[in-house]
All heavy atoms as a GROMACS GRO file, in nm:
protein
  507
    1MET      N    1   5.556   8.056   3.797
    1MET     CA    2   5.700   8.037   3.798
    1MET      C    3   5.747   8.022   3.943
    1MET      O    4   5.702   8.094   4.031
    1MET     CB    5   5.769   8.156   3.733
    1MET     CG    6   5.919   8.139   3.730
    1MET     SD    7   6.009   8.259   3.631
    1MET     CE    8   5.959   8.211   3.469
    2LEU      N    9   5.836   7.927   3.965
    2LEU     CA   10   5.890   7.902   4.098
    2LEU      C   11   6.008   7.994   4.125
    2LEU      O   12   6.078   8.036   4.033
    2LEU     CB   13   5.939   7.757   4.107
    2LEU     CG   14   5.837   7.646   4.087
    2LEU    CD1   15   5.909   7.512   4.077
    2LEU    CD2   16   5.737   7.644   4.199
    3SER      N   17   6.033   8.019   4.252
    3SER     CA   18   6.157   8.085   4.288
    3SER      C   19   6.268   7.979   4.279
    3SER      O   20   6.240   7.858   4.277
    3SER     CB   21   6.150   8.140   4.430
    3SER     OG   22   6.152   8.035   4.525
    4GLU      N   23   6.391   8.023   4.275
    4GLU     CA   24   6.502   7.928   4.268
    4GLU      C   25   6.503   7.836   4.390
    4GLU      O   26   6.523   7.715   4.378
    4GLU     CB   27   6.635   8.003   4.258
    4GLU     CG   28   6.752   7.909   4.241
    4GLU     CD   29   6.885   7.981   4.224
    4GLU    OE1   30   6.886   8.103   4.198
    4GLU    OE2   31   6.987   7.914   4.238
    5ARG      N   32   6.475   7.891   4.505
    5ARG     CA   33   6.474   7.812   4.627
    5ARG      C   34   6.361   7.708   4.625
    5ARG      O   35   6.381   7.592   4.664
    5ARG     CB   36   6.458   7.903   4.748
    5ARG     CG   37   6.464   7.828   4.879
    5ARG     CD   38   6.458   7.922   4.995
    5ARG     NE   39   6.474   7.847   5.118
    5ARG     CZ   40   6.488   7.901   5.236
    5ARG    NH1   41   6.489   8.032   5.248
    5ARG    NH2   42   6.500   7.826   5.341
    6GLN      N   43   6.243   7.747   4.579
    6GLN     CA   44   6.132   7.653   4.569
    6GLN      C   45   6.167   7.539   4.472
    6GLN      O   46   6.143   7.422   4.502
    6GLN     CB   47   6.005   7.723   4.520
    6GLN     CG   48   5.942   7.815   4.619
    6GLN     CD   49   5.831   7.898   4.555
    6GLN    OE1   50   5.844   7.946   4.442
    6GLN    NE2   51   5.721   7.914   4.627
    7ALA      N   52   6.222   7.576   4.358
    7ALA     CA   53   6.261   7.476   4.259
    7ALA      C   54   6.365   7.380   4.317
    7ALA      O   55   6.353   7.258   4.302
    7ALA     CB   56   6.316   7.544   4.134
    8ARG      N   57   6.464   7.433   4.385
    8ARG     CA   58   6.568   7.350   4.446
    8ARG      C   59   6.507   7.250   4.544
    8ARG      O   60   6.538   7.131   4.540
    8ARG     CB   61   6.672   7.436   4.517
    8ARG     CG   62   6.788   7.354   4.575
    8ARG     CD   63   6.871   7.433   4.672
    8ARG     NE   64   6.787   7.458   4.790
    8ARG     CZ   65   6.796   7.566   4.866
    8ARG    NH1   66   6.882   7.661   4.838
    8ARG    NH2   67   6.719   7.580   4.972
    9ASP      N   68   6.419   7.297   4.629
    9ASP     CA   69   6.358   7.210   4.730
    9ASP      C   70   6.273   7.100   4.666
    9ASP      O   71   6.281   6.984   4.706
    9ASP     CB   72   6.276   7.292   4.828
    9ASP     CG   73   6.361   7.383   4.916
    9ASP    OD1   74   6.484   7.366   4.920
    9ASP    OD2   75   6.302   7.473   4.980
   10VAL      N   76   6.194   7.136   4.566
   10VAL     CA   77   6.110   7.038   4.498
   10VAL      C   78   6.195   6.937   4.421
   10VAL      O   79   6.172   6.815   4.428
   10VAL     CB   80   6.009   7.107   4.403
   10VAL    CG1   81   5.939   7.007   4.314
   10VAL    CG2   82   5.909   7.188   4.482
   11ILE      N   83   6.295   6.985   4.350
   11ILE     CA   84   6.380   6.897   4.270
   11ILE      C   85   6.458   6.802   4.359
   11ILE      O   86   6.471   6.683   4.328
   11ILE     CB   87   6.472   6.982   4.178
   11ILE    CG1   88   6.385   7.044   4.068
   11ILE    CG2   89   6.586   6.899   4.122
   11ILE    CD1   90   6.454   7.152   3.986
   12ARG      N   91   6.508   6.848   4.471
   12ARG     CA   92   6.579   6.759   4.564
   12ARG      C   93   6.484   6.656   4.624
   12ARG      O   94   6.521   6.540   4.640
   12ARG     CB   95   6.644   6.840   4.676
   12ARG     CG   96   6.771   6.908   4.635
   12ARG     CD   97   6.827   6.982   4.754
   12ARG     NE   98   6.961   7.032   4.730
   12ARG     CZ   99   7.025   7.111   4.813
   12ARG    NH1  100   6.968   7.150   4.926
   12ARG    NH2  101   7.146   7.153   4.786
   13ALA      N  102   6.362   6.697   4.657
   13ALA     CA  103   6.265   6.602   4.714
   13ALA      C  104   6.228   6.494   4.611
   13ALA      O  105   6.221   6.375   4.645
   13ALA     CB  106   6.140   6.676   4.761
   14LEU      N  107   6.207   6.534   4.488
   14LEU     CA  108   6.176   6.438   4.384
   14LEU      C  109   6.293   6.343   4.360
   14LEU      O  110   6.274   6.225   4.335
   14LEU     CB  111   6.139   6.510   4.253
   14LEU     CG  112   6.005   6.582   4.252
   14LEU    CD1  113   5.993   6.669   4.127
   14LEU    CD2  114   5.890   6.482   4.258
   15TRP      N  115   6.415   6.394   4.369
   15TRP     CA  116   6.536   6.313   4.351
   15TRP      C  117   6.542   6.203   4.457
   15TRP      O  118   6.574   6.088   4.428
   15TRP     CB  119   6.658   6.404   4.360
   15TRP     CG  120   6.791   6.337   4.370
   15TRP    CD1  121   6.872   6.337   4.480
   15TRP    CD2  122   6.861   6.264   4.269
   15TRP    NE1  123   6.988   6.268   4.452
   15TRP    CE2  124   6.984   6.223   4.323
   15TRP    CE3  125   6.833   6.230   4.137
   15TRP    CZ2  126   7.078   6.149   4.252
   15TRP    CZ3  127   6.926   6.156   4.066
   15TRP    CH2  128   7.046   6.116   4.122
   16THR      N  129   6.508   6.237   4.579
   16THR     CA  130   6.509   6.140   4.688
   16THR      C  131   6.414   6.023   4.659
   16THR      O  132   6.445   5.908   4.690
   16THR     CB  133   6.469   6.208   4.820
   16THR    OG1  134   6.563   6.313   4.846
   16THR    CG2  135   6.471   6.112   4.936
   17ASP      N  136   6.300   6.054   4.598
   17ASP     CA  137   6.199   5.952   4.570
   17ASP      C  138   6.208   5.889   4.431
   17ASP      O  139   6.133   5.797   4.401
   17ASP     CB  140   6.059   6.013   4.587
   17ASP     CG  141   6.031   6.056   4.729
   17ASP    OD1  142   6.091   5.997   4.822
   17ASP    OD2  143   5.951   6.148   4.749
   18TRP      N  144   6.299   5.938   4.347
   18TRP     CA  145   6.307   5.893   4.208
   18TRP      C  146   6.354   5.748   4.202
   18TRP      O  147   6.458   5.711   4.256
   18TRP     CB  148   6.399   5.985   4.130
   18TRP     CG  149   6.408   5.956   3.984
   18TRP    CD1  150   6.304   5.951   3.896
   18TRP    CD2  151   6.526   5.931   3.910
   18TRP    NE1  152   6.352   5.923   3.770
   18TRP    CE2  153   6.488   5.910   3.775
   18TRP    CE3  154   6.661   5.923   3.941
   18TRP    CZ2  155   6.579   5.883   3.674
   18TRP    CZ3  156   6.752   5.896   3.841
   18TRP    CH2  157   6.711   5.877   3.709
   19ASP      N  158   6.279   5.664   4.133
   19ASP     CA  159   6.310   5.521   4.124
   19ASP      C  160   6.422   5.488   4.026
   19ASP      O  161   6.467   5.374   4.023
   19ASP     CB  162   6.185   5.443   4.081
   19ASP     CG  163   6.078   5.443   4.189
   19ASP    OD1  164   6.112   5.453   4.308
   19ASP    OD2  165   5.959   5.432   4.153
   20GLY      N  166   6.467   5.584   3.948
   20GLY     CA  167   6.568   5.558   3.847
   20GLY      C  168   6.712   5.558   3.896
   20GLY      O  169   6.804   5.533   3.819
   21ARG      N  170   6.732   5.583   4.024
   21ARG     CA  171   6.869   5.590   4.077
   21ARG      C  172   6.934   5.452   4.080
   21ARG      O  173   6.876   5.357   4.131
   21ARG     CB  174   6.868   5.649   4.217
   21ARG     CG  175   6.827   5.795   4.217
   21ARG     CD  176   6.806   5.849   4.354
   21ARG     NE  177   6.934   5.869   4.422
   21ARG     CZ  178   6.946   5.925   4.540
   21ARG    NH1  179   6.839   5.964   4.605
   21ARG    NH2  180   7.063   5.940   4.594
   22THR      N  181   7.054   5.445   4.025
   22THR     CA  182   7.126   5.318   4.021
   22THR      C  183   7.260   5.326   4.093
   22THR      O  184   7.325   5.225   4.112
   22THR     CB  185   7.154   5.277   3.875
   22THR    OG1  186   7.243   5.373   3.816
   22THR    CG2  187   7.026   5.267   3.793
   23GLY      N  188   7.303   5.446   4.126
   23GLY     CA  189   7.435   5.464   4.185
   23GLY      C  190   7.541   5.499   4.082
   23GLY      O  191   7.656   5.524   4.116
   24ALA      N  192   7.503   5.503   3.956
   24ALA     CA  193   7.595   5.536   3.847
   24ALA      C  194   7.617   5.687   3.840
   24ALA      O  195   7.531   5.766   3.881
   24ALA     CB  196   7.541   5.486   3.714
   25ALA      N  197   7.729   5.724   3.786
   25ALA     CA  198   7.761   5.866   3.769
   25ALA      C  199   7.661   5.935   3.677
   25ALA      O  200   7.640   6.056   3.688
   25ALA     CB  201   7.902   5.882   3.714
   26SER      N  202   7.598   5.861   3.590
   26SER     CA  203   7.504   5.918   3.493
   26SER      C  204   7.364   5.940   3.551
   26SER      O  205   7.276   5.992   3.481
   26SER     CB  206   7.496   5.828   3.370
   26SER     OG  207   7.449   5.699   3.408
   27ASP      N  208   7.341   5.901   3.675
   27ASP     CA  209   7.207   5.915   3.734
   27ASP      C  210   7.156   6.058   3.732
   27ASP      O  211   7.038   6.081   3.703
   27ASP     CB  212   7.206   5.866   3.880
   27ASP     CG  213   7.199   5.715   3.891
   27ASP    OD1  214   7.192   5.646   3.787
   27ASP    OD2  215   7.202   5.666   4.005
   28LYS      N  216   7.240   6.154   3.764
   28LYS     CA  217   7.195   6.293   3.771
   28LYS      C  218   7.150   6.344   3.635
   28LYS      O  219   7.049   6.412   3.624
   28LYS     CB  220   7.303   6.381   3.832
   28LYS     CG  221   7.327   6.351   3.978
   28LYS     CD  222   7.439   6.436   4.034
   28LYS     CE  223   7.467   6.393   4.176
   28LYS     NZ  224   7.599   6.345   4.195
   29ALA      N  225   7.225   6.310   3.531
   29ALA     CA  226   7.187   6.351   3.396
   29ALA      C  227   7.057   6.281   3.353
   29ALA      O  228   6.970   6.344   3.293
   29ALA     CB  229   7.299   6.321   3.297
   30ALA      N  230   7.043   6.155   3.388
   30ALA     CA  231   6.920   6.081   3.355
   30ALA      C  232   6.802   6.140   3.431
   30ALA      O  233   6.691   6.151   3.377
   30ALA     CB  234   6.938   5.933   3.389
   31TYR      N  235   6.825   6.180   3.554
   31TYR     CA  236   6.720   6.242   3.633
   31TYR      C  237   6.677   6.375   3.571
   31TYR      O  238   6.558   6.404   3.562
   31TYR     CB  239   6.768   6.262   3.777
   31TYR     CG  240   6.672   6.338   3.865
   31TYR    CD1  241   6.549   6.283   3.900
   31TYR    CD2  242   6.702   6.464   3.914
   31TYR    CE1  243   6.460   6.351   3.981
   31TYR    CE2  244   6.614   6.533   3.996
   31TYR     CZ  245   6.493   6.476   4.028
   31TYR     OH  246   6.405   6.544   4.108
   32TYR      N  247   6.772   6.455   3.528
   32TYR     CA  248   6.739   6.581   3.463
   32TYR      C  249   6.653   6.555   3.339
   32TYR      O  250   6.552   6.622   3.318
   32TYR     CB  251   6.865   6.659   3.425
   32TYR     CG  252   6.832   6.789   3.358
   32TYR    CD1  253   6.799   6.902   3.433
   32TYR    CD2  254   6.830   6.801   3.219
   32TYR    CE1  255   6.765   7.022   3.372
   32TYR    CE2  256   6.797   6.921   3.158
   32TYR     CZ  257   6.764   7.031   3.236
   32TYR     OH  258   6.730   7.148   3.175
   33ASP      N  259   6.692   6.457   3.259
   33ASP     CA  260   6.613   6.422   3.140
   33ASP      C  261   6.473   6.377   3.180
   33ASP      O  262   6.374   6.409   3.112
   33ASP     CB  263   6.683   6.314   3.059
   33ASP     CG  264   6.812   6.363   2.996
   33ASP    OD1  265   6.831   6.486   2.982
   33ASP    OD2  266   6.895   6.277   2.960
   34TRP      N  267   6.462   6.303   3.291
   34TRP     CA  268   6.332   6.259   3.342
   34TRP      C  269   6.247   6.380   3.382
   34TRP      O  270   6.128   6.385   3.354
   34TRP     CB  271   6.352   6.163   3.459
   34TRP     CG  272   6.224   6.115   3.518
   34TRP    CD1  273   6.148   6.010   3.476
   34TRP    CD2  274   6.156   6.172   3.631
   34TRP    NE1  275   6.036   5.998   3.555
   34TRP    CE2  276   6.039   6.095   3.652
   34TRP    CE3  277   6.182   6.278   3.717
   34TRP    CZ2  278   5.949   6.122   3.754
   34TRP    CZ3  279   6.092   6.305   3.818
   34TRP    CH2  280   5.977   6.228   3.836
   35LEU      N  281   6.311   6.478   3.449
   35LEU     CA  282   6.238   6.600   3.486
   35LEU      C  283   6.183   6.670   3.362
   35LEU      O  284   6.068   6.713   3.361
   35LEU     CB  285   6.329   6.697   3.563
   35LEU     CG  286   6.366   6.661   3.705
   35LEU    CD1  287   6.468   6.762   3.760
   35LEU    CD2  288   6.244   6.655   3.795
   36VAL      N  289   6.266   6.684   3.260
   36VAL     CA  290   6.225   6.750   3.137
   36VAL      C  291   6.102   6.680   3.077
   36VAL      O  292   6.006   6.745   3.036
   36VAL     CB  293   6.340   6.754   3.035
   36VAL    CG1  294   6.293   6.798   2.898
   36VAL    CG2  295   6.453   6.844   3.085
   37ALA      N  296   6.104   6.548   3.077
   37ALA     CA  297   5.996   6.471   3.016
   37ALA      C  298   5.872   6.459   3.105
   37ALA      O  299   5.760   6.457   3.053
   37ALA     CB  300   6.046   6.331   2.980
   38ASN      N  301   5.891   6.452   3.237
   38ASN     CA  302   5.780   6.417   3.326
   38ASN      C  303   5.737   6.525   3.424
   38ASN      O  304   5.624   6.519   3.473
   38ASN     CB  305   5.816   6.291   3.405
   38ASN     CG  306   5.836   6.173   3.316
   38ASN    OD1  307   5.742   6.116   3.265
   38ASN    ND2  308   5.961   6.136   3.293
   39LYS      N  309   5.824   6.618   3.456
   39LYS     CA  310   5.792   6.723   3.553
   39LYS      C  311   5.844   6.859   3.505
   39LYS      O  312   5.914   6.930   3.579
   39LYS     CB  313   5.857   6.692   3.690
   39LYS     CG  314   5.812   6.563   3.754
   39LYS     CD  315   5.675   6.578   3.812
   39LYS     CE  316   5.640   6.451   3.890
   39LYS     NZ  317   5.507   6.456   3.944
   40PRO      N  318   5.812   6.898   3.382
   40PRO     CA  319   5.869   7.023   3.329
   40PRO      C  320   5.832   7.147   3.410
   40PRO      O  321   5.906   7.245   3.409
   40PRO     CB  322   5.814   7.029   3.187
   40PRO     CG  323   5.690   6.946   3.191
   40PRO     CD  324   5.718   6.836   3.290
   41GLN      N  325   5.722   7.140   3.484
   41GLN     CA  326   5.680   7.256   3.562
   41GLN      C  327   5.783   7.292   3.670
   41GLN      O  328   5.793   7.409   3.707
   41GLN     CB  329   5.541   7.232   3.624
   41GLN     CG  330   5.533   7.124   3.728
   41GLN     CD  331   5.514   6.982   3.674
   41GLN    OE1  332   5.530   6.956   3.556
   41GLN    NE2  333   5.480   6.891   3.764
   42VAL      N  334   5.859   7.196   3.719
   42VAL     CA  335   5.957   7.229   3.823
   42VAL      C  336   6.082   7.295   3.765
   42VAL      O  337   6.167   7.343   3.839
   42VAL     CB  338   5.997   7.106   3.909
   42VAL    CG1  339   5.876   7.044   3.974
   42VAL    CG2  340   6.076   7.004   3.830
   43LEU      N  341   6.091   7.299   3.633
   43LEU     CA  342   6.205   7.364   3.567
   43LEU      C  343   6.175   7.508   3.529
   43LEU      O  344   6.258   7.575   3.469
   43LEU     CB  345   6.245   7.284   3.443
   43LEU     CG  346   6.286   7.139   3.470
   43LEU    CD1  347   6.311   7.066   3.339
   43LEU    CD2  348   6.407   7.132   3.561
   44HIS      N  349   6.056   7.556   3.567
   44HIS     CA  350   6.018   7.694   3.536
   44HIS      C  351   6.060   7.787   3.649
   44HIS      O  352   5.981   7.822   3.737
   44HIS     CB  353   5.867   7.705   3.510
   44HIS     CG  354   5.825   7.637   3.384
   44HIS    ND1  355   5.853   7.688   3.260
   44HIS    CD2  356   5.760   7.521   3.363
   44HIS    CE1  357   5.806   7.608   3.168
   44HIS    NE2  358   5.749   7.504   3.228
   45PHE      N  359   6.189   7.821   3.648
   45PHE     CA  360   6.244   7.917   3.744
   45PHE      C  361   6.357   7.990   3.674
   45PHE      O  362   6.414   7.941   3.578
   45PHE     CB  363   6.294   7.846   3.872
   45PHE     CG  364   6.405   7.747   3.850
   45PHE    CD1  365   6.537   7.786   3.865
   45PHE    CD2  366   6.377   7.617   3.815
   45PHE    CE1  367   6.640   7.694   3.846
   45PHE    CE2  368   6.479   7.524   3.797
   45PHE     CZ  369   6.610   7.563   3.812
   46LYS      N  370   6.385   8.110   3.721
   46LYS     CA  371   6.488   8.194   3.660
   46LYS      C  372   6.619   8.182   3.735
   46LYS      O  373   6.622   8.187   3.858
   46LYS     CB  374   6.446   8.341   3.662
   46LYS     CG  375   6.350   8.380   3.556
   46LYS     CD  376   6.325   8.528   3.565
   46LYS     CE  377   6.341   8.590   3.429
   46LYS     NZ  378   6.313   8.733   3.430
   47ILE      N  379   6.725   8.163   3.662
   47ILE     CA  380   6.860   8.169   3.718
   47ILE      C  381   6.952   8.227   3.610
   47ILE      O  382   6.917   8.227   3.493
   47ILE     CB  383   6.915   8.030   3.760
   47ILE    CG1  384   6.925   7.936   3.638
   47ILE    CG2  385   6.834   7.969   3.870
   47ILE    CD1  386   7.018   7.820   3.661
   48SER      N  387   7.067   8.270   3.653
   48SER     CA  388   7.168   8.307   3.556
   48SER      C  389   7.257   8.184   3.537
   48SER      O  390   7.283   8.111   3.631
   48SER     CB  391   7.250   8.426   3.604
   48SER     OG  392   7.314   8.394   3.725
   49GLY      N  393   7.298   8.159   3.417
   49GLY     CA  394   7.382   8.044   3.390
   49GLY      C  395   7.301   7.924   3.342
   49GLY      O  396   7.184   7.935   3.310
   50ASP      N  397   7.366   7.811   3.340
   50ASP     CA  398   7.310   7.688   3.287
   50ASP      C  399   7.222   7.618   3.391
   50ASP      O  400   7.270   7.580   3.498
   50ASP     CB  401   7.424   7.596   3.243
   50ASP     CG  402   7.374   7.471   3.176
   50ASP    OD1  403   7.347   7.373   3.248
   50ASP    OD2  404   7.361   7.472   3.052
   51LYS      N  405   7.096   7.602   3.359
   51LYS     CA  406   7.000   7.543   3.452
   51LYS      C  407   7.036   7.398   3.484
   51LYS      O  408   7.030   7.355   3.600
   51LYS     CB  409   6.860   7.551   3.392
   51LYS     CG  410   6.750   7.521   3.491
   51LYS     CD  411   6.613   7.546   3.430
   51LYS     CE  412   6.586   7.695   3.422
   51LYS     NZ  413   6.449   7.729   3.384
   52LYS      N  414   7.075   7.320   3.384
   52LYS     CA  415   7.110   7.180   3.407
   52LYS      C  416   7.229   7.170   3.502
   52LYS      O  417   7.227   7.088   3.594
   52LYS     CB  418   7.141   7.110   3.275
   52LYS     CG  419   7.169   6.963   3.290
   52LYS     CD  420   7.188   6.896   3.156
   52LYS     CE  421   7.211   6.748   3.171
   52LYS     NZ  422   7.222   6.680   3.041
   53GLN      N  423   7.330   7.252   3.483
   53GLN     CA  424   7.447   7.248   3.571
   53GLN      C  425   7.410   7.288   3.713
   53GLN      O  426   7.462   7.232   3.810
   53GLN     CB  427   7.558   7.338   3.517
   53GLN     CG  428   7.619   7.285   3.389
   53GLN     CD  429   7.676   7.146   3.404
   53GLN    OE1  430   7.744   7.115   3.502
   53GLN    NE2  431   7.647   7.060   3.309
   54ARG      N  432   7.321   7.384   3.728
   54ARG     CA  433   7.278   7.426   3.861
   54ARG      C  434   7.207   7.312   3.932
   54ARG      O  435   7.231   7.284   4.049
   54ARG     CB  436   7.186   7.547   3.849
   54ARG     CG  437   7.134   7.603   3.980
   54ARG     CD  438   7.242   7.675   4.063
   54ARG     NE  439   7.302   7.781   3.989
   54ARG     CZ  440   7.264   7.909   3.992
   54ARG    NH1  441   7.165   7.947   4.068
   54ARG    NH2  442   7.327   7.999   3.919
   55ILE      N  443   7.120   7.242   3.860
   55ILE     CA  444   7.048   7.129   3.919
   55ILE      C  445   7.146   7.019   3.957
   55ILE      O  446   7.133   6.958   4.064
   55ILE     CB  447   6.938   7.081   3.823
   55ILE    CG1  448   6.827   7.187   3.816
   55ILE    CG2  449   6.882   6.945   3.867
   55ILE    CD1  450   6.723   7.163   3.709
   56MET      N  451   7.244   6.992   3.874
   56MET     CA  452   7.346   6.891   3.906
   56MET      C  453   7.418   6.929   4.036
   56MET      O  454   7.444   6.843   4.120
   56MET     CB  455   7.448   6.878   3.794
   56MET     CG  456   7.391   6.835   3.663
   56MET     SD  457   7.329   6.668   3.668
   56MET     CE  458   7.260   6.657   3.507
   57ALA      N  459   7.447   7.056   4.053
   57ALA     CA  460   7.512   7.102   4.176
   57ALA      C  461   7.420   7.082   4.296
   57ALA      O  462   7.465   7.039   4.403
   57ALA     CB  463   7.554   7.248   4.162
   58TRP      N  464   7.293   7.113   4.281
   58TRP     CA  465   7.197   7.092   4.390
   58TRP      C  466   7.194   6.947   4.432
   58TRP      O  467   7.190   6.914   4.550
   58TRP     CB  468   7.057   7.132   4.348
   58TRP     CG  469   7.034   7.278   4.327
   58TRP    CD1  470   7.113   7.382   4.367
   58TRP    CD2  471   6.923   7.337   4.259
   58TRP    NE1  472   7.057   7.501   4.329
   58TRP    CE2  473   6.941   7.476   4.261
   58TRP    CE3  474   6.812   7.285   4.196
   58TRP    CZ2  475   6.850   7.564   4.204
   58TRP    CZ3  476   6.722   7.372   4.138
   58TRP    CH2  477   6.741   7.511   4.142
   59LEU      N  478   7.196   6.858   4.335
   59LEU     CA  479   7.189   6.715   4.364
   59LEU      C  480   7.318   6.664   4.428
   59LEU      O  481   7.317   6.562   4.496
   59LEU     CB  482   7.158   6.635   4.238
   59LEU     CG  483   7.025   6.668   4.171
   59LEU    CD1  484   7.008   6.588   4.043
   59LEU    CD2  485   6.908   6.648   4.265
   60SER      N  486   7.426   6.736   4.407
   60SER     CA  487   7.554   6.699   4.466
   60SER      C  488   7.571   6.760   4.605
   60SER      O  489   7.671   6.736   4.671
   60SER     CB  490   7.669   6.745   4.376
   60SER     OG  491   7.661   6.678   4.252
   61GLY      N  492   7.475   6.842   4.645
   61GLY     CA  493   7.479   6.900   4.779
   61GLY      C  494   7.547   7.034   4.790
   61GLY      O  495   7.575   7.082   4.899
   62TYR      N  496   7.573   7.100   4.677
   62TYR     CA  497   7.638   7.232   4.680
   62TYR      C  498   7.535   7.342   4.683
   62TYR      O  499   7.431   7.334   4.632
   62TYR     CB  500   7.730   7.251   4.561
   62TYR     CG  501   7.842   7.151   4.558
   62TYR    CD1  502   7.841   7.044   4.472
   62TYR    CD2  503   7.948   7.164   4.647
   62TYR    CE1  504   7.944   6.951   4.471
   62TYR    CE2  505   8.052   7.071   4.646
   62TYR     CZ  506   8.048   6.966   4.558
   62TYR     OH  507   8.151   6.876   4.558
   0.00000   0.00000   0.00000
């Protein structure tokens, strides 16, 4: 299991290299779905609250 910080760093790095980015508002949700299907191991971390929303915030720079 990853720490939250490790997961954030890996998920942001993968986002930078992800070929599915189009500039659309839906990119972050599509990326999350891609993670679920292709990199589920990076989603194995503990947080309180909604994991998808947290990842969306990370991708937005918060």
